[in-house]
C-alpha positions in Angstrom: 33.5 0.9 26.6 30.4 -1.1 27.7 29.0 -2.8 24.5 25.3 -3.9 25.0 25.7 -6.5 22.5 28.1 -8.6 24.6 25.3 -9.6 27.3 21.7 -10.6 26.8 19.1 -7.9 27.0 17.5 -7.3 30.2 14.3 -5.6 28.8 10.9 -7.4 28.5 11.1 -10.1 25.8 15.0 -9.2 25.2 13.9 -6.3 23.3 17.3 -5.0 22.1 18.4 -2.1 24.4 18.1 0.6 21.3 18.7 3.3 23.7 22.1 2.3 24.5 23.2 1.3 21.4 26.0 3.3 19.4 27.4 2.9 15.8 30.9 2.3 17.7 29.5 -1.0 19.2 28.7 -2.6 15.9 32.3 -3.6 14.8 33.8 -4.8 18.2 30.5 -6.9 18.6 30.7 -8.5 15.3 34.4 -9.2 15.9 33.7 -10.8 19.3 30.7 -12.5 18.1 32.6 -14.2 15.3 35.3 -15.4 17.5 33.1 -16.6 20.1 31.0 -18.5 17.5 34.0 -20.1 15.7 35.5 -21.1 19.1 31.8 -22.8 20.2 31.8 -24.6 16.7 35.5 -25.9 17.2 34.7 -27.1 20.5 31.7 -29.1 19.1 33.7 -30.3 16.2 36.5 -31.7 18.4 34.4 -33.3 21.1 36.1 -36.8 21.9 32.8 -38.0 22.8 30.5 -39.8 20.1 28.5 -37.7 18.0 24.9 -37.5 19.4 22.2 -34.9 18.8 22.4 -33.1 22.2 26.3 -32.6 21.9 26.4 -31.9 17.9 22.9 -30.5 16.5 21.5 -29.0 19.8 25.0 -27.6 20.4 25.2 -25.8 17.2 21.7 -24.5 17.7 22.8 -22.7 21.0 26.1 -21.2 19.5 26.6 -17.9 18.3 24.2 -16.0 20.5 26.6 -12.7 20.4 26.7 -12.8 17.0 23.0 -13.3 16.4 22.4 -10.3 18.7 24.4 -8.0 16.8 23.6 -9.1 13.4 19.9 -9.1 14.0 20.1 -5.2 15.0 22.7 -4.1 12.8 21.0 -5.4 9.6 17.6 -4.1 10.8 19.2 -0.8 11.2 21.0 -0.9 7.8 17.6 -1.5 6.2 15.3 0.8 8.2 17.3 3.8 9.5 20.8 3.8 7.7 23.6 6.4 8.0 27.0 6.9 6.2 28.7 5.1 9.2 26.2 2.4 9.0 27.0 1.9 5.4 30.7 2.0 5.7 30.3 -0.9 8.6 28.0 -2.8 6.3 30.6 -2.8 3.3 33.4 -3.7 5.8 31.4 -6.7 7.8 29.5 -8.4 5.2 32.3 -10.1 3.1 33.6 -11.0 6.8 30.5 -12.6 7.7 30.3 -14.5 4.4 33.8 -16.0 5.0 32.7 -16.6 8.8 29.7 -18.8 7.2 31.9 -20.5 4.9 34.5 -21.3 7.7 31.6 -23.3 9.7 30.0 -24.8 6.5 33.3 -26.1 5.3 34.7 -27.6 8.5 35.2 -31.1 7.6 35.3 -32.3 11.4 32.0 -30.8 11.9 30.4 -32.0 8.9 31.7 -35.6 9.9 30.1 -35.4 13.4 26.8 -34.2 11.6 26.7 -37.3 9.5 27.6 -39.5 12.3 24.3 -38.4 14.4 21.5 -40.6 14.8 18.1 -39.8 16.4 14.4 -41.3 16.4 12.7 -38.2 17.4 10.8 -36.8 14.0 11.6 -33.0 14.8 15.2 -33.8 15.6 15.3 -35.8 12.4 14.1 -33.1 10.3 16.5 -30.5 12.0 19.3 -32.9 11.3 18.4 -33.5 7.6 18.1 -29.4 7.4 21.8 -29.1 8.8 22.9 -31.9 6.5 21.4 -30.2 3.4 22.9 -26.9 4.2 26.5 -28.2 4.5 26.1 -29.9 1.2 24.6 -27.1 -0.4 27.5 -24.9 1.2 30.3 -26.8 -0.5 31.1 -29.5 2.4 31.4 -32.4 -0.2 33.8 -30.4 -2.7 37.6 -30.9 -2.7 39.8 -28.3 -1.3 40.4 -26.2 -4.5 36.7 -26.0 -5.3 36.0 -25.0 -1.7 38.7 -22.2 -2.2 37.0 -21.0 -5.1 33.5 -21.3 -3.5 34.7 -19.0 -0.3 36.1 -16.3 -2.9 32.8 -16.3 -4.9 30.7 -15.9 -1.7 32.7 -13.3 -0.4 32.6 -11.3 -3.5 29.0 -11.6 -3.6 28.5 -10.3 -0.3 30.1 -7.3 -1.2 28.5 -6.8 -4.5 24.8 -7.1 -2.8 25.9 -4.4 -0.3 27.1 -2.2 -3.1 24.0 -2.7 -4.9 21.9 -1.9 -2.0 23.6 1.3 -1.3 23.8 2.7 -4.7 20.0 1.8 -5.0 19.2 3.8 -2.0 21.2 7.1 -2.9 20.0 7.0 -6.5 16.4 6.5 -5.2 16.8 9.7 -3.2 18.8 11.5 -5.9 16.2 11.1 -8.5 13.3 12.4 -6.3 11.2 14.7 -8.6 11.4 18.5 -7.4 8.4 20.5 -8.5 8.5 24.3 -8.5 5.1 25.2 -8.9 1.9 23.8 -7.0 -0.1 24.1 -10.0 1.8 21.3 -11.7 0.6 19.2 -9.0 -3.2 19.4 -10.0 -5.1 16.1 -9.0 -3.4 15.7 -5.9 -5.2 16.5 -2.6 -4.5 19.4 -0.4 -3.3 17.2 2.2 -0.9 15.4 -0.5 0.5 18.5 -2.0 1.3 19.8 1.7 3.0 16.5 2.6 5.2 17.1 -0.8 6.0 20.6 0.6 7.0 19.1 3.7 9.2 16.5 2.3 11.0 19.3 0.1 11.6 21.5 3.2 13.2 18.3 5.1 15.6 17.8 2.1 16.8 21.5 2.2 14.5 22.7 -0.8 12.3 25.3 0.8 9.4 26.5 -1.3 9.6 23.2 -3.8 7.2 20.2 -3.6 9.4 17.0 -3.6 8.0 13.7 -5.3 10.1 10.9 -3.6 10.2 7.5 -5.4 8.9 4.1 -3.9 10.6 0.9 -4.9 8.6 -0.5 -7.6 8.5 1.0 -11.1 4.7 2.5 -10.6 4.8 5.5 -8.5 1.5 6.5 -6.7 1.2 9.9 -7.8 0.6 8.6 -11.5 -3.0 7.8 -11.0 -3.8 11.4 -10.0 -1.3 14.0 -11.5 -3.0 15.5 -14.7 0.2 17.1 -15.8 1.3 14.6 -18.5 4.8 16.0 -18.7 5.1 15.6 -15.0 3.9 12.2 -15.4 6.6 11.4 -17.9 9.4 12.9 -15.5 8.3 10.8 -12.6 8.1 7.5 -14.6 11.3 8.4 -16.3 13.0 9.1 -12.8 11.8 5.7 -11.5 12.8 3.4 -14.4 16.2 5.2 -14.9 17.4 4.2 -11.2 20.1 2.0 -10.7 22.6 2.9 -13.5 25.6 2.5 -11.5 24.1 -1.1 -10.7 24.3 -2.4 -14.2 27.9 -3.8 -14.0 27.2 -5.2 -10.5 24.2 -7.3 -11.3 26.0 -9.1 -14.5 28.8 -9.7 -12.3 26.7 -11.2 -9.5 24.7 -13.2 -12.2 27.9 -14.9 -13.3 29.1 -15.6 -10.0 25.7 -17.3 -8.9 26.2 -19.5 -12.1 29.4 -20.4 -11.6 28.8 -21.2 -7.9 26.0 -23.4 -8.9 28.0 -25.2 -11.4 30.6 -25.8 -8.7 27.8 -27.5 -6.6 26.5 -29.9 -9.5 23.7 -27.6 -10.9 23.2 -26.2 -14.3 22.3 -22.6 -13.1 21.6 -20.9 -9.9 17.7 -21.4 -10.5 18.2 -25.0 -10.4 20.4 -24.8 -7.3 17.4 -22.5 -5.6 14.7 -24.8 -6.5 16.3 -28.2 -5.2 15.5 -26.6 -1.8 12.1 -25.0 -2.1 8.5 -26.5 -2.2 8.5 -26.2 -5.9 11.2 -28.9 -6.2 12.2 -28.1 -9.9 12.7 -25.2 -12.4 10.1 -27.2 -14.7 7.4 -26.8 -12.0 7.9 -23.3 -11.8 7.9 -22.9 -15.5 4.9 -24.9 -16.2 2.8 -22.7 -13.6 4.1 -19.3 -15.0 3.2 -20.4 -18.6 -0.3 -21.0 -17.7 -0.3 -17.5 -16.4 1.4 -15.3 -19.1 -1.0 -15.8 -22.2 -4.3 -14.9 -20.3 -2.7 -12.1 -18.6 -1.4 -10.7 -21.6 -4.6 -11.0 -23.2 -6.2 -9.0 -20.3 -3.9 -6.5 -20.3 -4.2 -5.8 -24.0 -7.9 -5.6 -23.4 -7.5 -3.0 -20.7 -5.2 -1.1 -22.7 -7.9 -0.8 -25.7 -10.4 0.6 -23.0 -7.8 3.1 -21.6 -7.0 4.4 -25.0 -10.7 4.8 -25.8 -11.0 6.7 -22.6 -7.7 8.9 -23.5 -8.5 9.4 -27.1 -4.7 8.4 -27.9 -2.2 5.4 -27.6 -1.1 5.5 -23.9 2.4 5.4 -22.7 3.7 3.5 -19.5 3.2 6.9 -17.5 -0.3 7.2 -18.7 -1.7 3.9 -17.5 -2.3 4.3 -13.9 -4.2 7.9 -14.7 -6.5 6.6 -17.2 -7.0 3.2 -15.3 -8.3 5.5 -12.6 -10.6 7.4 -14.9 -11.8 4.2 -16.3 -12.6 2.7 -12.7 -14.4 5.8 -11.9 -16.4 5.6 -15.0 -17.1 1.8 -14.5 -17.4 1.9 -10.8 -18.1 5.2 -9.9 -15.2 5.1 -7.5 -12.5 7.5 -6.9 -9.4 6.2 -5.2 -8.4 9.9 -3.9 -12.1 10.2 -2.4 -11.4 6.8 -0.3 -8.3 8.0 1.6 -9.8 10.0 4.2 -11.6 6.7 5.4 -8.2 5.2 5.9 -6.5 7.1 8.6 -3.3 4.8 9.8 -3.9 4.4 13.3 -7.4 3.6 12.6 -6.4 1.0 10.0 -3.8 -0.4 12.4 -6.1 -0.7 15.5 -9.6 -1.1 14.3 -8.2 -3.2 11.3 -5.5 -5.2 11.5 -5.3 -5.5 15.3 -9.1 -6.1 15.4 -8.8 -8.8 12.9 -6.3 -10.7 14.8 -8.2 -10.4 17.9 -11.4 -11.7 16.4 -9.6 -14.4 14.7 -7.1 -15.4 17.2 -8.1 -13.6 20.4 -5.0 -11.4 20.5 -4.9 -8.2 22.6 -2.6 -5.5 22.0 -1.0 -3.0 24.5 0.8 -0.2 23.5 4.4 0.1 25.7 5.4 3.7 25.2 8.0 2.9 28.0 10.0 0.3 25.4 12.2 2.1 22.9 12.6 1.6 19.4 15.5 2.1 17.1 13.8 5.5 15.7 11.3 7.9 17.2 8.6 6.6 14.5 8.7 3.1 15.8 6.1 2.1 18.2 6.0 -1.0 20.6 3.0 -3.2 21.4 2.7 -6.1 23.8 0.7 -8.9 22.6 -0.9 -11.3 24.4 -3.1 -14.5 23.9 -6.9 -14.6 24.9 -6.2 -15.9 28.1 -3.9 -13.0 29.1 -0.6 -15.1 28.6 2.3 -13.3 26.9 2.9 -13.8 23.3 5.5 -11.3 22.4 6.2 -7.9 21.1 5.2 -6.3 17.9 7.2 -3.1 16.5 5.6 -1.0 13.8 7.6 1.4 11.8 5.5 2.6 9.1 6.7 5.9 7.7 9.0 6.7 4.8 12.3 8.4 5.6 15.3 9.0 3.4 17.4 6.5 5.6 15.0 3.6 5.1 15.3 1.5 1.9 11.9 1.4 0.0 9.2 -1.4 -0.1 7.7 -3.0 3.0 9.0 -6.1 5.0 8.9 -8.1 8.5 12.0 -8.7 10.5 12.4 -10.9 13.6 14.5 -9.0 16.4 14.1 -12.0 18.8 13.5 -15.5 17.4 10.9 -17.8 19.5 12.4 -21.0 20.5 11.6 -23.4 23.3 15.3 -24.4 23.6 16.4 -21.0 24.5 13.1 -19.9 26.2 13.1 -16.8 24.2 9.5 -15.3 23.1 9.4 -13.6 19.7 9.8 -9.9 19.0 9.0 -8.6 15.4 8.9 -5.5 13.4 7.0 -4.3 10.6 8.3 -1.8 8.1 6.2 0.2 5.5 7.1 3.4 3.5 4.0 5.5 4.1 4.4 9.4 3.8 4.1 11.0 7.3 1.1 13.5 7.2 -1.4 15.3 9.7 -3.4 13.0 9.8 -1.5 10.2 8.0 -4.2 8.8 5.2 -3.5 5.9 3.4 -4.3 4.4 -0.3 -6.0 1.1 -0.2 -3.0 -0.3 -1.6 -1.2 0.6 1.4 -3.9 -0.7 3.6 -3.5 -4.1 1.9 0.2 -4.0 2.4 -0.3 -3.3 6.2 -2.4 -6.5 6.4 0.2 -8.6 4.2 3.2 -7.6 6.4 1.2 -8.2 9.6 0.4 -11.7 8.2 4.3 -12.2 8.3 4.3 -10.7 11.9 1.5 -13.3 13.0 3.8 -16.1 11.3 6.7 -14.8 13.6 4.7 -14.2 17.0 2.8 -17.6 16.6 6.0 -19.8 16.4 5.8 -22.4 18.7 8.9 -24.6 18.0 11.8 -25.9 20.1 14.7 -25.2 17.8 15.9 -21.3 16.7 16.6 -22.9 13.2 12.9 -23.4 12.9 11.4 -20.2 14.4 8.8 -18.3 12.9 9.2 -17.4 9.2 12.2 -19.9 8.8 10.4 -21.6 5.9 11.2 -22.1 2.1 11.1 -18.8 0.1 8.3 -20.0 -2.0 6.3 -20.9 1.1 7.0 -17.6 3.3 4.5 -15.4 1.4 1.8 -17.7 2.0 0.7 -16.6 5.4 0.9 -13.1 4.7 -1.1 -13.3 1.7 -3.8 -15.0 3.6 -3.9 -12.1 6.2 -4.9 -9.6 3.3 -8.3 -11.4 2.8 -9.2 -9.6 6.1 -8.7 -6.1 4.7 -12.0 -6.4 2.8 -14.1 -8.5 5.1 -17.3 -6.9 5.7 -17.0 -6.9 9.6 -13.2 -5.9 9.7 -13.7 -2.8 6.9 -16.7 -1.6 8.5 -14.6 -1.2 11.7 -11.8 0.6 10.2 -13.0 2.4 7.2 -14.1 5.6 8.8 -13.8 9.1 7.9 -10.9 10.6 9.8 -12.6 13.8 10.7 -16.4 12.9 11.3 -15.8 9.3 12.3 -18.7 8.4 9.9 -18.2 4.8 8.3 -17.5 4.6 4.3 -20.8 4.7 2.7 -22.1 1.3 2.1 -22.4 1.9 -1.9 -18.8 3.0 -1.7 -17.8 -0.2 0.0 -19.7 -2.2 -2.7 -18.2 -0.5 -5.5 -14.8 -0.7 -4.0 -15.0 -4.5 -3.6 -16.4 -4.8 -7.1 -13.6 -3.1 -8.6 -10.9 -5.6 -7.1 -10.6 -7.4 -10.0 -10.4 -4.3 -12.4 -6.9 -3.8 -13.7 -5.6 -7.3 -13.0 -4.6 -7.9 -16.5 -1.7 -5.0 -15.8 -1.3 -6.1 -12.2 -0.4 -9.8 -13.5 1.8 -8.6 -16.4 4.0 -6.3 -14.3 4.4 -8.9 -11.9 5.1 -11.8 -14.3 7.7 -9.5 -16.3 9.7 -9.0 -13.2 9.2 -12.7 -12.3 10.5 -13.8 -15.5 13.3 -11.3 -15.5 14.6 -12.8 -12.3 14.2 -16.2 -14.0 15.9 -15.3 -17.3 18.9 -13.9 -15.2 19.3 -17.1 -13.0 18.7 -19.7 -16.0 19.9 -18.2 -19.2 22.4 -15.4 -18.4 26.1 -16.1 -19.4 27.2 -12.7 -20.6 26.4 -9.4 -22.2 25.2 -5.9 -20.8 22.3 -5.6 -18.5 19.8 -3.9 -20.5 20.3 -5.7 -23.7 19.7 -9.0 -21.8 16.6 -7.5 -20.2 15.0 -6.5 -23.4 15.6 -9.6 -25.0 14.3 -11.7 -22.0 11.2 -9.8 -22.1 10.6 -10.2 -25.5 11.3 -13.8 -25.4 8.6 -14.4 -22.6 6.0 -12.4 -24.4 5.8 -9.7 -22.1 7.6 -6.6 -24.0 4.6 -4.4 -23.6 5.7 -0.9 -23.7 2.7 0.5 -21.7 3.1 -2.4 -19.1 6.7 -2.4 -17.7 8.2 -4.7 -15.4 7.2 -4.1 -11.6 11.0 -3.8 -11.0 13.7 -3.4 -13.9 16.8 -5.2 -13.5 18.9 -2.4 -11.8 16.5 -1.7 -9.1 15.3 -5.1 -8.5 16.6 -5.4 -4.9 14.6 -8.4 -4.4 16.8 -10.4 -6.4 20.1 -8.8 -6.1 20.1 -7.6 -2.3 17.2 -9.2 -0.6 17.3 -13.0 -0.9 14.7 -13.8 -3.8 17.2 -14.6 -6.5 15.5 -17.4 -8.6 12.7 -16.8 -6.0 10.6 -13.9 -6.9 8.0 -16.4 -8.5 7.2 -17.2 -4.8 4.7 -14.5 -4.3 2.5 -16.2 -7.3 3.5 -19.7 -6.0 2.4 -18.8 -2.5 -0.9 -17.0 -4.0 -1.9 -20.6 -5.3 -1.9 -21.7 -1.7 -3.4 -18.4 -0.4 -6.3 -18.5 -2.9 -7.2 -22.3 -1.9 -6.9 -21.1 1.7 -9.4 -18.3 1.4 -11.8 -20.9 -0.2 -11.4 -23.0 3.0 -12.1 -20.1 5.4 -15.2 -19.4 3.4 -16.3 -22.7 3.2 -16.1 -23.1 7.0 -17.7 -19.8 8.2 -15.0 -17.2 7.5 -14.0 -15.1 10.7 -14.3 -17.4 13.5 -12.0 -18.1 16.5 -12.5 -21.8 15.5 -10.9 -21.2 12.1 -8.0 -19.0 13.5 -7.4 -21.9 15.9 -6.9 -24.4 13.2 -4.9 -22.1 11.1 -2.7 -21.2 13.8 -1.9 -24.5 15.3 -1.7 -26.6 11.8 0.2 -23.7 9.8 1.3 -20.6 11.8 2.6 -22.2 14.7 4.9 -24.6 12.9 7.5 -22.3 11.5 10.1 -24.5 9.8 9.7 -27.8 12.1 7.8 -29.5 9.5 7.9 -29.9 5.5 5.7 -27.1 4.7 3.6 -28.8 2.1 2.7 -31.5 4.6 1.7 -28.8 6.9 -0.6 -27.4 4.1 -2.2 -31.0 3.5 -2.6 -31.6 7.1 -4.4 -27.8 7.1 -6.4 -28.4 3.7 -6.7 -32.1 3.6 -5.3 -32.3 0.1 -2.8 -30.7 -2.3 -3.3 -27.0 -3.3 -5.7 -26.3 -6.5 -4.6 -23.4 -9.2 -8.2 -22.7 -10.0 -9.0 -20.4 -7.1 -5.9 -18.2 -8.1 -7.2 -18.2 -11.7 -10.5 -17.1 -10.8 -9.3 -14.2 -8.4 -7.1 -12.5 -11.3 -9.9 -13.2 -13.9 -7.5 -15.5 -15.7 -10.1 -18.4 -16.2 
């Protein structure tokens, strides 16, 4: 069998040869890749020559190419277009990968060589320090018995995370709400209703209408459906997800605490924060404490206004519906009336790409000759202002049953001067396909956000693969993406893409003004639902020592002062994929931590003239191009000229 993973791709930019890849290629490629990688590592560790940066650290950076090729493609497919076969492979391979990682980090001879390396080159010193930190945090200083227990914990955790993810995908699909009569869908547009009918037909429910669920608690249809009983069905379907995960997450939390204790930390949060820009759990707690009280006060005021509109005490499934009514009354703005102005392709090309052209001089050429991993995937070649090639951008924007919920960016090829690779990145969203595909403004904002991650990957200009693109601390990675959201509402950019999909007429100026004025509306709710999820994450990874999941969740929210029945957490524990399956454990705070940097950076752009090529060059050169090759807060200070200030964030969210 010719296995496409065993040799470098011959396609432009080393784009994976998706047309040649079959499921049966994965396991042999993983096995070959792990064996090759271990052989390369053993050769480095047993090298009789004195340890140098070149023969030890740089050699490690070059090692494991086959394993990296197959891992990147496999885990991208597992999230974006899974199958029963992929899920079985994932169950089989993730524990093996965890054990493989441990076999490298717990290699005593390799660790000894790393400790012996000396270099005077700043970037090399930084990389060496990162490697040493990785090895210590992976247990290199533990005794043999402790290391054996650590290996067992890591292997079990990897399997539990896979089970969580697969349970959640199955349950989210299973709990989609079927509606028999279109009259129950009053409040939705004709296009939306047609889309629900088509979705039902695709799932074998001809003649019905199917409301599929997005990952967060709040479901988009709740702002429009007039049928209160149907709103309640949708809400309860959303919040009831993940029952099969309840036992998994308590086991994960206990194992993470045990691992942290083995490594000398009191809990998992303390372990995580030791290697983040925040530095300590106290720094995070201090920031969150500043936000909870004013956010809850705002949410309570908003609830009073909604109940005045409704005429009765509202429930969680009522909030979005009556918030939309109050929004319309205060600002004369109807979210549904804006959708015709947000057609997906126009938002992408005349909005997202246009902003990148104006700010950074980029150009985008669609490459239909290059094949993605699914028919929905589109490929663009990205070039600098002088025409020099930059990389490839793949867009996978539509929802499907085989894709996990949410939105994210992946790197398919990591930029590196050492390997000569240019970047290939992909954005995933979950927008329901239509003819045409019309978006909510929240979805527009998400598209700009995820493209901020893509720019972070595309602009990477580092020597070592370890530092490429978004390879930065978790509480810094959301910063560039959140900054990119500012262009969604920039007058020039908005005017360029917000055009009626049928007539081409621009969104009326007064509607634009009202939309922008309404940006701070409902910020109490938005901040509280986010903080509730954040503090759930924090509680699981600081306080949990035992007990069932639901009881712990209720107590954690009550203890944080966030048990508002009408404002549920953005994610309840049993479907909080960010913290159980996606790397944000004790790190969900990073969105608001990064937003402090983001809001301060938006002020910098405003102070310096806004959307200009000069500003783009500064932000690109001082921040986006650096990846993880420098201390991220030092990079921020080099850009901003000082430490970040929290006041711009408080003002943005109406919390001053």
